[in-house]
C-alpha positions as CSV (number, residue, x, y, z in Angstrom):
1,M,-29.8,-47.3,-39.8
2,N,-32.4,-48.5,-37.3
3,L,-32.0,-52.1,-38.6
4,F,-28.2,-51.8,-38.1
5,K,-28.6,-50.4,-34.5
6,N,-31.0,-53.2,-33.5
7,S,-28.9,-56.0,-35.0
8,L,-25.8,-54.5,-33.3
9,R,-27.6,-54.4,-30.0
10,L,-28.8,-58.0,-30.4
11,V,-25.2,-59.2,-31.2
12,I,-23.8,-57.3,-28.2
13,A,-26.5,-58.7,-25.9
14,T,-26.1,-62.3,-27.2
15,T,-22.3,-62.2,-26.8
16,S,-22.6,-60.7,-23.3
17,V,-25.0,-63.5,-22.2
18,F,-22.8,-66.3,-23.7
19,G,-19.7,-64.7,-22.2
20,F,-21.3,-64.6,-18.8
21,L,-22.5,-68.2,-19.0
22,G,-19.1,-69.3,-20.4
23,G,-17.3,-67.6,-17.5
24,W,-19.6,-69.2,-15.0
25,V,-18.9,-72.7,-16.5
26,V,-15.2,-72.1,-16.4
27,L,-15.4,-70.9,-12.8
28,A,-17.6,-73.9,-11.8
29,H,-15.1,-76.4,-13.2
30,S,-12.0,-74.8,-11.8
31,G,-10.0,-76.6,-9.2
32,K,-11.1,-76.4,-5.7
33,P,-8.6,-75.2,-3.0
34,A,-6.8,-77.9,-1.2
35,P,-7.7,-78.5,2.4
36,I,-5.2,-77.3,5.0
37,Q,-3.1,-80.2,6.2
38,S,-0.9,-79.7,9.2
39,A,1.6,-82.6,9.2
40,Q,3.9,-80.8,11.6
41,P,2.9,-79.8,15.1
42,A,2.2,-76.1,15.5
43,I,5.1,-74.0,16.5
44,A,4.5,-71.9,19.6
45,A,4.3,-68.2,18.9
46,P,7.1,-66.1,20.5
47,A,6.1,-63.9,23.4
48,P,4.8,-60.5,22.3
49,I,7.2,-57.6,22.5
50,T,6.0,-54.9,24.9
51,L,6.5,-51.4,23.6
52,P,7.1,-48.4,25.8
53,T,4.0,-46.2,26.3
54,L,3.9,-42.4,25.8
55,A,3.4,-40.0,28.6
56,P,-0.2,-38.7,28.8
57,L,-0.9,-35.3,27.2
58,G,-2.9,-34.0,30.1
59,D,-6.1,-32.0,30.0
60,P,-7.1,-31.5,26.3
61,S,-8.7,-28.1,27.0
62,T,-5.4,-26.6,28.2
63,N,-3.5,-27.9,25.1
64,L,-5.6,-26.0,22.6
65,Q,-3.9,-23.3,20.6
66,P,-5.7,-20.6,18.6
67,L,-5.6,-21.1,14.9
68,P,-3.6,-18.6,12.9
69,A,-5.6,-15.9,11.2
70,L,-6.1,-16.3,7.5
71,P,-5.2,-13.4,5.2
72,P,-8.2,-11.6,3.7
73,M,-9.2,-12.9,0.3
74,N,-9.5,-10.6,-2.6
75,L,-12.5,-12.0,-4.5
76,Q,-11.9,-9.7,-7.4
77,A,-8.6,-11.4,-8.3
78,M,-10.0,-14.9,-8.3
79,P,-11.1,-16.1,-11.8
80,R,-14.7,-17.2,-12.3
81,F,-15.7,-20.5,-13.7
82,R,-17.5,-19.9,-17.0
83,T,-19.5,-22.8,-18.5
84,S,-21.0,-21.0,-21.5
85,G,-24.2,-22.9,-21.1
86,S,-27.0,-23.7,-18.7
């Protein structure tokens, strides 16, 4: 069994290394991206559209509202997580 495990690990490691090197070779020999050629003159960009602005909110301390009260929690009704182990 130990011989089988070691040979399997050797085969997996060997194929991983050759796969990595083969991918590297394929990537190195792939076509390079073509340079950008602008045969036509650049078209002027249209003027940016101005959007209407919102009215300011005012003083943030006056805009605070109290949070609603949460209902009391009944801890007895909630199920416990049991892991049956350490």
